[in-house]
ZAMARGU-4260 file (C-alpha; in steps of 0.2 Angstrom, whole numbers, plus 5000, padded with zeros to 4 digits):
<rodrens>
0) 4850/5123/5347 | 4850/5127/5365 | 4844/5144/5370 | 4856/5157/5379 | 4855/5165/5392
5) 4848/5183/5385 | 4838/5171/5374 | 4828/5162/5389 | 4827/5177/5399 | 4819/5186/5383
10) 4805/5172/5383 | 4805/5171/5401 | 4800/5193/5404 | 4789/5190/5388 | 4778/5175/5395
15) 4772/5189/5409 | 4754/5193/5406 | 4756/5214/5409 | 4745/5217/5426 | 4744/5231/5435
20) 4753/5231/5452 | 4743/5242/5466 | 4757/5238/5481 | 4764/5257/5476 | 4747/5266/5475
25) 4741/5259/5490 | 4757/5263/5500 | 4760/5280/5492 | 4741/5285/5496 | 4742/5279/5514
30) 4760/5286/5516 | 4756/5301/5509 | 4735/5307/5513 | 4739/5300/5532 | 4746/5316/5540
35) 4739/5332/5528 | 4748/5342/5538 | 4767/5332/5535 | 4778/5344/5520 | 4771/5336/5505
40) 4791/5330/5502 | 4791/5322/5519 | 4775/5310/5515 | 4784/5306/5496 | 4802/5301/5506
45) 4791/5291/5517 | 4779/5281/5506 | 4798/5277/5495 | 4806/5272/5509 | 4790/5260/5515
50) 4788/5254/5495 | 4804/5250/5494 | 4806/5239/5512 | 4788/5231/5508 | 4788/5229/5488
55) 4789/5211/5481 | 4805/5207/5472 | 4808/5193/5465 | 4822/5185/5453 | 4821/5179/5437
60) 4827/5160/5434 | 4842/5166/5421 | 4845/5186/5431 | 4860/5189/5434 | 4856/5207/5440
65) 4842/5212/5452 | 4828/5226/5454 | 4812/5228/5449 | 4798/5242/5447 | 4783/5231/5452
70) 4778/5214/5456 | 4779/5204/5440 | 4790/5206/5425 | 4779/5219/5413 | 4768/5224/5427
75) 4764/5242/5428 | 4764/5252/5447 | 4753/5265/5448 | 4754/5282/5452 | 4737/5291/5456
80) 4747/5308/5465 | 4747/5313/5446 | 4728/5312/5438 | 4717/5298/5441 | 4703/5304/5430
85) 4707/5294/5419 | 4709/5279/5427 | 4692/5280/5436 | 4686/5282/5417 | 4695/5266/5410
90) 4696/5255/5423 | 4683/5244/5417 | 4694/5244/5397 | 4710/5240/5404 | 4708/5221/5400
95) 4699/5224/5384 | 4713/5234/5375 | 4715/5229/5357 | 4734/5234/5363 | 4745/5237/5377
100) 4731/5229/5387 | 4734/5224/5407 | 4723/5213/5416 | 4714/5218/5433 | 4708/5208/5445
105) 4689/5211/5449 | 4700/5214/5467 | 4711/5227/5463 | 4699/5235/5452 | 4690/5238/5469
110) 4705/5245/5476 | 4710/5257/5462 | 4692/5265/5464 | 4694/5267/5482 | 4714/5274/5480
115) 4709/5285/5465 | 4691/5290/5475 | 4705/5296/5490 | 4717/5305/5478 | 4702/5312/5467
120) 4704/5334/5465 | 4723/5333/5475 | 4734/5325/5459 | 4744/5335/5447 | 4731/5336/5435
125) 4719/5342/5446 | 4731/5356/5451 | 4736/5362/5433 | 4719/5361/5424 | 4713/5370/5438
130) 4725/5385/5437 | 4726/5384/5416 | 4709/5387/5416 | 4711/5402/5429 | 4725/5408/5419
135) 4720/5406/5404 | 4702/5404/5403 | 4691/5401/5387 | 4706/5402/5377 | 4709/5385/5384
140) 4702/5370/5372 | 4698/5351/5374 | 4685/5342/5389 | 4693/5322/5387 | 4700/5321/5404
145) 4717/5321/5399 | 4723/5331/5384 | 4719/5351/5382 | 4724/5362/5365 | 4723/5379/5360
150) 4715/5382/5345 | 4723/5366/5338 | 4737/5378/5335 | 4745/5370/5354 | 4742/5353/5362
155) 4747/5354/5381 | 4754/5335/5387 | 4762/5328/5403 | 4747/5333/5415 | 4746/5315/5420
160) 4764/5310/5422 | 4779/5314/5433 | 4793/5328/5426 | 4807/5315/5422 | 4819/5320/5408
165) 4835/5320/5416 | 4853/5310/5415 | 4859/5308/5434 | 4875/5310/5438 | 4878/5292/5439
170) 4898/5296/5435 | 4900/5303/5455 | 4890/5290/5460 | 4901/5273/5456 | 4915/5287/5464
175) 4909/5285/5479 | 4891/5273/5483 | 4874/5280/5491 | 4884/5280/5509 | 4894/5295/5503
180) 4877/5305/5498 | 4870/5302/5512 | 4885/5311/5523 | 4884/5324/5512 | 4865/5325/5515
185) 4867/5324/5534 | 4882/5336/5535 | 4870/5350/5525 | 4858/5347/5535 | 4866/5349/5552
190) 4874/5365/5544 | 4858/5374/5540 | 4853/5391/5547 | 4838/5392/5557 | 4837/5410/5554
195) 4836/5407/5534 | 4818/5414/5530 | 4820/5395/5519 | 4825/5385/5535 | 4809/5374/5537
200) 4808/5370/5519 | 4826/5367/5515 | 4827/5355/5534 | 4811/5345/5527 | 4819/5340/5510
205) 4835/5337/5518 | 4827/5326/5527 | 4818/5319/5513 | 4834/5315/5502 | 4841/5306/5519
210) 4826/5296/5520 | 4826/5291/5501 | 4844/5286/5501 | 4840/5276/5518 | 4829/5265/5509
215) 4841/5263/5491 | 4852/5255/5504 | 4836/5245/5512 | 4831/5241/5494 | 4850/5232/5489
220) 4849/5224/5505 | 4832/5217/5503 | 4837/5212/5486 | 4853/5205/5494 | 4843/5193/5507
225) 4832/5188/5494 | 4848/5182/5481 | 4854/5173/5495 | 4839/5167/5502 | 4833/5159/5484
230) 4853/5152/5483 | 4848/5140/5498 | 4836/5134/5488 | 4843/5132/5474 | 4850/5114/5468
235) 4861/5119/5453 | 4877/5122/5459 | 4884/5136/5447 | 4865/5144/5451 | 4867/5143/5468
240) 4885/5151/5465 | 4878/5165/5454 | 4866/5171/5466 | 4877/5170/5480 | 4888/5182/5471
245) 4872/5193/5467 | 4869/5193/5487 | 4886/5198/5490 | 4886/5211/5476 | 4870/5219/5482
250) 4876/5219/5501 | 4891/5227/5498 | 4882/5242/5486 | 4872/5247/5499 | 4882/5255/5507
255) 4900/5256/5500 | 4905/5261/5480 | 4907/5248/5469 | 4924/5243/5461 | 4919/5229/5450
260) 4913/5232/5432 | 4899/5220/5438 | 4897/5230/5456 | 4894/5245/5445 | 4882/5239/5431
265) 4872/5233/5445 | 4871/5251/5456 | 4865/5260/5438 | 4852/5247/5435 | 4845/5248/5455
270) 4847/5269/5453 | 4838/5270/5438 | 4825/5258/5441 | 4822/5269/5460 | 4821/5285/5451
275) 4808/5274/5439 | 4799/5268/5455 | 4799/5289/5461 | 4792/5296/5447 | 4781/5289/5432
280) 4792/5305/5423 | 4798/5300/5404 | 4814/5300/5400 | 4825/5294/5414 | 4842/5292/5403
285) 4856/5283/5409 | 4872/5295/5400 | 4886/5287/5391 | 4889/5270/5399 | 4901/5264/5390
290) 4915/5279/5397 | 4908/5281/5417 | 4908/5259/5416 | 4924/5258/5406 | 4937/5263/5421
295) 4928/5248/5431 | 4930/5235/5417 | 4951/5240/5413 | 4950/5234/5432 | 4943/5220/5430
300) 4953/5215/5414 | 4969/5219/5422 | 4965/5207/5437 | 4959/5193/5427 | 4938/5195/5434
305) 4931/5198/5417 | 4933/5194/5399 | 4924/5203/5386 | 4911/5189/5384 | 4906/5190/5403
310) 4905/5209/5401 | 4896/5207/5386 | 4881/5195/5394 | 4878/5206/5411 | 4874/5221/5397
315) 4862/5211/5389 | 4855/5207/5408 | 4855/5224/5409 | 4845/5229/5392 | 4833/5217/5398
320) 4829/5222/5415 | 4825/5239/5407 | 4814/5232/5396 | 4804/5223/5410 | 4798/5239/5415
325) 4781/5245/5410 | 4770/5258/5410 | 4750/5261/5411 | 4741/5276/5399 | 4727/5285/5395
330) 4722/5275/5379 | 4723/5291/5370 | 4741/5292/5372 | 4744/5272/5373 | 4735/5275/5350
335) 4752/5288/5350 | 4764/5280/5358 | 4761/5262/5352 | 4770/5250/5367 | 4777/5252/5385
340) 4791/5265/5378 | 4797/5276/5394 | 4811/5282/5382 | 4824/5278/5392 | 4844/5282/5381
345) 4858/5276/5381 | 4874/5287/5373 | 4890/5275/5367 | 4904/5282/5361 | 4906/5305/5360
350) 4923/5313/5365 | 4932/5316/5382 | 4933/5332/5391 | 4948/5336/5378 | 4942/5333/5363
355) 4950/5317/5360 | 4937/5302/5353 | 4929/5291/5368 | 4925/5278/5359 | 4936/5260/5368
360) 4933/5244/5368 | 4917/5242/5379 | 4909/5254/5366 | 4911/5241/5353 | 4905/5227/5366
365) 4889/5237/5369 | 4884/5237/5352 | 4886/5217/5353 | 4877/5215/5365 | 4861/5227/5356
370) 4863/5218/5343 | 4859/5202/5350 | 4845/5207/5364 | 4837/5215/5348 | 4823/5223/5360
375) 4811/5239/5360 | 4820/5246/5374 | 4829/5253/5379 | 4834/5266/5367 | 4854/5266/5362
380) 4860/5281/5352 | 4878/5283/5344 | 4888/5299/5346 | 4898/5300/5329 | 4910/5316/5330
385) 4926/5321/5318 | 4935/5315/5328 | 4926/5295/5330 | 4935/5281/5320 | 4923/5276/5305
390) 4927/5258/5311 | 4912/5265/5324 | 4900/5267/5314 | 4904/5253/5304 | 4900/5243/5319
395) 4887/5253/5323 | 4879/5250/5309 | 4881/5232/5309 | 4875/5231/5326 | 4858/5243/5316
400) 4855/5225/5305 | 4857/5214/5318 | 4845/5223/5332 | 4833/5227/5315 | 4822/5236/5325
405) 4829/5255/5319 | 4846/5254/5337 | 4857/5263/5336 | 4852/5280/5330 | 4869/5292/5325
410) 4872/5306/5334 | 4882/5323/5327 | 4895/5325/5341 | 4902/5340/5335 | 4882/5348/5334
415) 4878/5344/5350 | 4891/5351/5356 | 4889/5368/5347 | 4871/5369/5354 | 4876/5366/5372
420) 4891/5380/5370 | 4877/5392/5361 | 4869/5394/5377 | 4884/5394/5387 | 4886/5381/5394
425) 4903/5375/5397 | 4915/5365/5385 | 4920/5353/5397 | 4900/5349/5402 | 4896/5350/5385
430) 4907/5337/5380 | 4902/5326/5391 | 4883/5328/5383 | 4873/5313/5382 | 4853/5309/5374
435) 4840/5309/5383 | 4822/5303/5377 | 4820/5306/5358 | 4836/5320/5352 | 4835/5332/5366
440) 4856/5334/5370 | 4859/5335/5391 | 4873/5334/5402 | 4873/5323/5416 | 4869/5325/5432
445) 4869/5345/5428 | 4854/5348/5418 | 4838/5350/5428 | 4822/5340/5424 | 4812/5348/5408
450) 4794/5346/5408 | 4786/5347/5391 | 4774/5357/5392 | 4768/5361/5374 | 4767/5355/5355
455) 4766/5367/5343 | 4757/5363/5327 | 4767/5375/5311 | 4757/5369/5298 | 4739/5377/5308
460) 4746/5388/5310 | 4750/5394/5295 | 4731/5384/5291 | 4724/5397/5300 | 4733/5413/5291
465) 4727/5405/5275 | 4710/5408/5281 | 4714/5424/5290 | 4716/5419/5307 | 4700/5409/5309
470) 4700/5389/5312 | 4688/5380/5301 | 4690/5366/5312 | 4683/5373/5327 | 4675/5388/5319
475) 4686/5400/5332 | 4692/5417/5329 | 4708/5420/5340 | 4719/5432/5331 | 4711/5440/5315
480) 4722/5446/5304 | 4728/5463/5297 | 4724/5460/5283 | 4719/5448/5270 | 4729/5433/5263
485) 4724/5435/5247 | 4730/5451/5247 | 4747/5447/5251 | 4758/5450/5232 | 4774/5440/5238
490) 4778/5426/5250 | 4786/5437/5261 | 4771/5444/5265 | 4765/5427/5267 | 4778/5423/5280
495) 4774/5440/5290 | 4755/5435/5292 | 4759/5420/5300 | 4770/5426/5312 | 4758/5436/5319
500) 4747/5420/5321 | 4763/5414/5329 | 4767/5428/5338 | 4750/5429/5347 | 4751/5409/5352
505) 4768/5410/5360 | 4765/5419/5373 | 4753/5403/5382 | 4768/5393/5382 | 4776/5403/5398
510) 4758/5402/5405 | 4757/5384/5401 | 4775/5381/5409 | 4774/5390/5424 | 4755/5378/5428
515) 4765/5364/5424 | 4782/5367/5434 | 4774/5373/5449 | 4764/5359/5453 | 4776/5350/5451
520) 4788/5355/5464 | 4773/5359/5474 | 4765/5344/5475 | 4777/5332/5467 | 4793/5333/5471
525) 4807/5319/5468 | 4822/5318/5483 | 4830/5303/5475 | 4833/5311/5458 | 4840/5327/5468
530) 4851/5320/5478 | 4859/5309/5461 | 4859/5328/5452 | 4871/5342/5458 | 4870/5357/5468
535) 4855/5351/5474 | 4860/5346/5493 | 4871/5360/5492 | 4855/5371/5488 | 4841/5363/5499
540) 4830/5362/5485 | 4822/5349/5472 | 4828/5347/5456 | 4811/5351/5451 | 4812/5370/5458
545) 4826/5371/5443 | 4837/5387/5444 | 4851/5389/5454 | 4868/5382/5445 | 4859/5368/5434
550) 4856/5370/5416 | 4838/5373/5414 | 4830/5370/5396 | 4811/5367/5394 | 4804/5356/5378
555) 4795/5364/5366 | 4791/5355/5350 | 4790/5363/5333 | 4780/5351/5320 | 4776/5351/5300
560) 4794/5360/5299 | 4796/5352/5281 | 4776/5355/5276 | 4776/5372/5280 | 4791/5375/5270
565) 4783/5364/5253 | 4766/5376/5255 | 4777/5391/5256 | 4787/5387/5241 | 4773/5381/5231
570) 4763/5397/5234 | 4779/5406/5228 | 4780/5396/5212 | 4761/5393/5208 | 4756/5411/5211
575) 4770/5423/5212 | 4783/5415/5199 | 4774/5409/5187 | 4758/5415/5189 | 4746/5401/5187
580) 4732/5404/5199 | 4728/5415/5212 | 4728/5415/5230 | 4710/5417/5230 | 4709/5402/5219
585) 4721/5392/5230 | 4714/5396/5245 | 4697/5389/5238 | 4704/5374/5231 | 4710/5367/5248
590) 4691/5374/5254 | 4686/5360/5246 | 4698/5348/5248 | 4705/5349/5231 | 4688/5340/5224
595) 4684/5345/5207 | 4693/5345/5192 | 4697/5362/5192 | 4704/5363/5208 | 4712/5346/5204
600) 4722/5353/5194 | 4728/5366/5204 | 4733/5351/5217 | 4744/5343/5202 | 4751/5362/5199
605) 4756/5363/5218 | 4760/5346/5219 | 4773/5345/5205 | 4783/5361/5212 | 4799/5360/5223
610) 4798/5351/5240 | 4810/5348/5253 | 4824/5335/5253 | 4830/5333/5237 | 4846/5348/5237
615) 4836/5360/5230 | 4840/5375/5238 | 4825/5390/5234 | 4816/5376/5246 | 4830/5370/5255
620) 4830/5388/5263 | 4815/5392/5266 | 4814/5376/5276 | 4829/5383/5284 | 4821/5398/5288
625) 4806/5392/5294 | 4815/5381/5306 | 4825/5394/5312 | 4808/5405/5319 | 4802/5398/5336
630) 4820/5397/5344 | 4823/5413/5339 | 4806/5418/5344 | 4805/5409/5361 | 4819/5417/5367
635) 4810/5434/5372 | 4802/5422/5384 | 4810/5413/5402 | 4803/5398/5410 | 4799/5399/5428
640) 4813/5384/5432 | 4827/5398/5426 | 4838/5392/5410 | 4831/5393/5393 | 4813/5385/5382
645) 4824/5373/5371 | 4813/5369/5355 | 4813/5350/5344 | 4808/5346/5330 | 4802/5332/5333
650) 4788/5325/5333 | 4785/5309/5341 | 4771/5302/5334 | 4760/5317/5333 | 4761/5319/5315
655) 4746/5308/5313 | 4737/5316/5326 | 4742/5334/5320 | 4737/5331/5302 | 4719/5326/5306
660) 4716/5343/5313 | 4722/5354/5297 | 4713/5353/5283 | 4722/5352/5264 | 4733/5361/5261
665) 4746/5372/5247 | 4758/5357/5248 | 4746/5347/5239 | 4740/5338/5254 | 4725/5332/5257
670) 4712/5337/5273 | 4717/5325/5287 | 4732/5319/5280 | 4748/5315/5291 | 4763/5330/5290
675) 4779/5325/5290 | 4786/5314/5306 | 4801/5325/5311 | 4812/5335/5300 | 4811/5319/5287
680) 4805/5323/5271 | 4784/5321/5267 | 4785/5305/5262 | 4784/5303/5243 | 4789/5318/5240
685) 4809/5315/5243 | 4812/5310/5223 | 4832/5312/5220 | 4839/5298/5232 | 4846/5296/5249
690) 4860/5310/5247 | 4848/5325/5245 | 4839/5321/5258 | 4857/5322/5268 | 4858/5336/5258
695) 4845/5346/5262 | 4844/5340/5279 | 4861/5347/5283 | 4857/5366/5276 | 4848/5368/5293
700) 4856/5375/5306 | 4854/5361/5320 | 4861/5369/5334 | 4847/5382/5335 | 4836/5371/5344
705) 4846/5362/5358 | 4834/5350/5362 | 4835/5341/5345 | 4829/5334/5328 | 4826/5318/5322
710) 4828/5313/5304 | 4820/5294/5298 | 4825/5286/5282 | 4821/5266/5280 | 4830/5256/5269
715) 4828/5237/5259 | 4839/5226/5270 | 4848/5224/5255 | 4855/5241/5255 | 4866/5232/5269
720) 4868/5216/5262 | 4887/5216/5263 | 4904/5223/5270 | 4906/5235/5256 | 4890/5244/5254
725) 4889/5245/5275 | 4906/5254/5273 | 4898/5267/5258 | 4885/5270/5271 | 4898/5274/5285
730) 4904/5285/5274 | 4889/5294/5269 | 4886/5293/5287 | 4900/5303/5290 | 4900/5316/5278
735) 4880/5322/5281 | 4887/5325/5300 | 4902/5332/5292 | 4892/5345/5281 | 4880/5348/5301
740) 4867/5336/5299 | 4862/5331/5318 | 4854/5315/5319 | 4850/5300/5308 | 4841/5283/5312
745) 4838/5270/5301 | 4823/5257/5298 | 4831/5243/5288 | 4817/5236/5282 | 4807/5230/5268
750) 4793/5238/5261 | 4785/5218/5259 | 4788/5213/5276 | 4777/5227/5285 | 4762/5223/5273
755) 4764/5206/5277 | 4766/5207/5295 | 4748/5217/5294 | 4740/5200/5287 | 4747/5189/5296
760) 4752/5199/5315 | 4754/5183/5323 | 4766/5182/5315 | 4776/5195/5317 | 4771/5198/5337
765) 4793/5204/5340 | 4796/5212/5325 | 4801/5229/5331 | 4803/5246/5319 | 4808/5262/5322
770) 4795/5276/5325 | 4801/5292/5329 | 4815/5295/5344 | 4810/5278/5351 | 4805/5259/5343
775) 4793/5252/5346 | 4785/5231/5339 | 4775/5235/5324 | 4760/5225/5329 | 4757/5236/5344
780) 4757/5251/5333 | 4740/5259/5330 | 4735/5256/5311 | 4736/5274/5307 | 4754/5273/5312
785) 4759/5256/5303 | 4753/5265/5284 | 4762/5280/5291 | 4779/5269/5290 | 4774/5260/5277
790) 4772/5276/5267 | 4791/5282/5270 | 4801/5281/5254 | 4811/5268/5253 | 4830/5266/5249
</rodrens>
């Protein structure tokens, strides 16, 4: 059977060996460092414009959409302005990695080394590291050049990446095109008051915006010229016609607004890629594509220039174009993430500004396209509310089966709106939310960027509590307890000591956030992204500066909530209710990792206590209380950019890393074992079925964490083997959401398949699985993460 166009494009992309492209790094080095006296934002804009004018462009043999971020599919550009220390250290190992390896020629190694030397001491990482050391001093731990922590209770991330974490205003851009935004910036520049104290900064910013927008127009025009040139060499008449149409489209949208679905989709792709060229920030997301593209789809249907098959084909090409972009990370982060994940998220469904369902025919087409592509990037989610048709939930589940890699994920539209309105966001804006990254809820165009500075290891903080403030892994005592834990006579007293540790560590977060946010604004502004974010041109301020009328939400990760609930529940049951053992005995048992007959008996008693995920109110209510602690306490702190610290219980895959620095704990967990992934029950402890899991998780007040939570569920394929079973699962999802659950995502894969993949990796190269808020190729995951997926309870 002949391959479809989508299959041919996939094969074309995957036949490329990932390599490092030095074009961007070279041009940015020359333009940003050539004139040290120029405003930083001007240097970055000049580099952006020049790169878009000179970069290598390519067209795949079956491409129906154009654009690329580097010189070849799956090639990764370098972003030396963010960090070079790890590049220098790992340069000779990029091609020898066991996974995510990148070919680098000897000539390019020399060029990269020279680039790194020029940026040494001038990068975002250098500035942040200096500020953190200056403000935190000996509190700061970690010496591997990229990752820092505070007594293992907090990890500091995003020192080598761009800011990101945003959904641009695609809807407005599609109504106006680049030129209208360019005119707006020029008009604002002319109207600046020279007597304003910020005049020079505002002038530099707006000039940079103008240069970046002109660069975007230049990029589209270069694509147009390449398509026309390629068409002139094409012997196949149909392909020549396709290329000439692409040339026409790119030429038009370089200055004019799009009028057709095809033109609109091409413009969205160009913008999406250019934002990732400007900055290598994570989670540059696409919002509700089925909503803002729907008017173009309707127009084309009515005028007979588009049918559903063509619309679906174009969208499949769009998804694969997103997959082509790649990113080079240090090896430590690569191990954690297991793949070229950029956390690009697309949202389907949701509701309109007046509260009606926004599901439309394009929503269903996009689900079919997702099922046909079966790639791990981009992430697609569906927004399900009380007015969402049950048929859309069923279609989403069928797409999940067709895709085979955990997409789409399911989000509760009503809880998301509640999250946003609780923090003061207008209802009409809240209803327009889109998913950003793994689980964050954002208003397209109106939310600013959101650096993720801190991961809080909540179970580690409880371990410190049990050791009276002492960390057995580091030997450090930063916060001595006011009383010994063995003296506690109730679980409430243990929680009080736990909160002492939390109250000591939380004030470090604003200091960390300030260091990172200040560096982004000062050293790596993003004028192109700012131009596509509401209010920034009128303010003449970069989006990384924050503040203003934008909604600002700085993300804080809180890990290990189910483990903490299980631990407190076990202590309450074994020590205070049944009085089987004393706190002193339990602390002694965890110190030796439950070794010995008596200590093993203690562990069995702890393991047999009620666990979160089984619809048992006592432990579920403890989990609800633990869930609320950090978001309530973080309200006392304000980020540098304004807004609030928005918490999330998502762990990405840090649950494995977090567990490695924690000894045995009174939930029966052995030393070094992974903690719970996200808000999912600890693997193997959820014994009462999927309904019990849904009931437990829905008892949490999810709206308190406005950056979201994640529930991972693993189904055996037999659970989806008939339409009748899919309908039952659709009803279960709807009821779970009606009860207040926020999110659920499913791996539909049997344990036997995952074990077979470990034994015969060559047969499963393209097996995609849902890991956390993202999917990955299973064979690109490090063995520890593969084992963690196998350990998840299978329904």
